[in-house]
C-alpha positions, 0 to 999 in steps of 0.5 A: 866525430867519425861515423862508423858503419857496422858492415856491408856497403857504405852509402856514398854520403856516409863515405864522405863523412868518413873522408872528412874527419877533422884533425882535432883530437884524431889522426888525419885521413889525408891519404888518397887512393893514389897514396894507398895503392903506391904504398901497397906496391912499395911494401911489396917491393923490398930491398932484398929483391934488388940486392938479396935475390942473387944470394937467394937464387944461388941457394935454390936455383929456379925454384926461387919462383915457387918460393915467392909464389908460396910466400906471396899466397900466404901474405895475401891471405894475411892481408885479406884477413886483416882487411876484413877485420879493419873494415868491420870497425873503422875505429880500429887504427891498426891490427894491434887494435883488433888484437886487443879488442878480440884477443884481449888487451894483453895480445894487443900489447904484445902485437903493438910493441912487437910490430914497433920493435920490428920496424925500429930494427928494420929502419936501423938496418936500412939507415946502415944500408943507406950509408953503404950505398952513399959510400959507393959514390963518395967513399970518404964521406964520414959514416955518421953524415948520411945517417944523420941526413936521412934521419933528419930529412925523413923526420922533417918530411913526416912532421907536417902531415900524413899526406907528406908520408904518402907523397914520399912513398908514392915517388919512392914506389915509382922509382922501384916500379920503373926499375923493375919494368925496365928490367923486364923489357930489356930482359924480354928483348934479350930473350926474344932476340936470343942475345948471346954475350961474350961468356956464350950463355944465350938468353932463352926460356929453357935456361929456367930448367936446363941447369939441374932442373927446377930443384937443383939444390934439392929440398934443403936448398929449396927450404933455405931460400925461404929464410931470405925471401921472407925478408923481402915481404916485410912491410906488406901489412903496412897498408893496414897501418895506414887505414886509419889515415885513409880518406875512403877506407871502404874503397881504397883498402880492398883495392890495394889488397886485391892487387897484391897477387898481380904485384907479386907475379909482376914484381917478383916472379916475372922479374926473377924469371926474366933474370934466370932466362937471361943468365943461367942460375949457375952463373949468377954471383951471390954477392952481386945484384942480378939487376946490375949484372943483367943491365951490364950484359945489355951494354948499359955501362951505368948499371951499377950507379943506376941500381945503386940509386934504386936500392938507396931509394928502396932503403929510404922508403923502408926507413920512411915506412918504419918512421911512419908505422912505429909512430902510429903504433906507439900512438895507439898503444899510448891511447890505451895506456900501454905506452907513456901518455906523452906519445898520445899527443897530436900536433894541430895537424893530427900527427903524433909528433912525439912518437915520431921523435921517439923513433928518430932518436932510436934510429941514431943507434945505427951510427953506433953500429956503423962504428962497431967495426967488423960486427956491422955485417953480423949486426945487420944480419941479426937485426933483419932476422929478428925483424923477419921473426917478429913479422911472422909473429905479427902475421900469425896474430892477425890470423889468430885474431881473425879465427877468434873474430869469426867465433865471437862476431858472426854477425859482423862477418855476415854483414861484411862486404869484404870477406876473407876467401876460404874463411877459417879453413884458409886461416888455419892453413896459412897459420900452419905455413908460418909455424913451418917457417919458424921450424925452417929458420931453426934449421940454419945457423945464420937464423938460428941464433936470432930465433933462439934469442927471441924469447928474451924479447917476449920475456921483456914484454911479459914484464912490461905487460905485468907493470901496465896491468897493475897501473889503474890508469892504464886499465881505465884507458884500455876499458875506455878504448874498448868501450869506444870501439864497441859503441862505434859499431852502433853509430848511425850517420845522421843522414841515414837517420834523416832518411828513416824519419 
């Protein structure tokens, strides 16, 4: 039995009850604070930072720093809204649960399947990228081999227990952190010593504004950077998906979310600022990783291989997150009758094994794309753009759920010890930002195609929801799940009862 507290601070013994959930019939709570903190860091560091930042800088110059600050602030507000909602009822296993509970089962259906699809296409793109990174070292390796190896390896590591997922992400995140800290230290030394390479561009702070000012490409250049920078934040909400398998969610979830602003400043703003100080933005080649370029300037000959290893692990981390999050989302949907019931089955260790197999099979589609010739790059761009649009949809639905929650359950908000700063007003402002981002995506050709194709996905979901709604068994499961979430709020831990007798 899982004991749920309705809000406020949870007694230490009640927290222990939550932490000691048995795996019989429920997801494991096998993720420790160490895992959650590093999962949150890993989710905040995308492959786009290592490989895509060169192109982003070329579009907007030094104003890229403001782009990441603005997007980071919006994502932080989404995470705070999500955190308050998840901790208001620990029977919520993901944000599709509270969307279903607060906005209705139809909303939960759309959110759940959209999040699932977002991670499937992202993981497919990651597997394709991994193959490219492997070919950097072994050019003649068959295209299908790296894809099969990474899919099989991640499946094998995720099947035994959720703790394995936490350990994998822990070490993947460590690699990314070491690479970024190394860049900041090396770049800082180069700036402090006014390092001047053969091209004559002295490393100095003034490089940030001396080459056309902070906005050298004007308003359109500034807006154009958002479409790429958004990709870097995909997966930031993963910390919420892990909440159902966290040993002490009342402590670990707030700590992970509250650290997001510091991580954005460190991993994005400070890192890119150092790169721009060392090399003027006008000299950064869009096709190359600025990480490789800067380490090469410093005389680190193995820079290309080291950065290739870092981005490979970053892509593997993202694919691993995709396998984890999609399996948990399908499990939750199946429990409510919105997916085949076979995906609601758990292994003896509390792992949704069949849902893991589903995602792994779908990832094999990456092999088809790898052999599709010149269309691979186009397909890669298309799927990552689709993933970004779906992320905006899910982030917006989290905010809409929060706004509705404040109207429907004022007593739960009042009892919460982890309230969203700014409340409903901040939620509306953040929601307006995401609407503006959709408009921005429509302004550029390479993202407009995917944006205009997205209504097709929602038409498919509408047909699926109409089918599910007509199924009496699905309707019964949805009512049962909603009743269980409602009843969970009224459960008082036995030790609390003992104290009142």
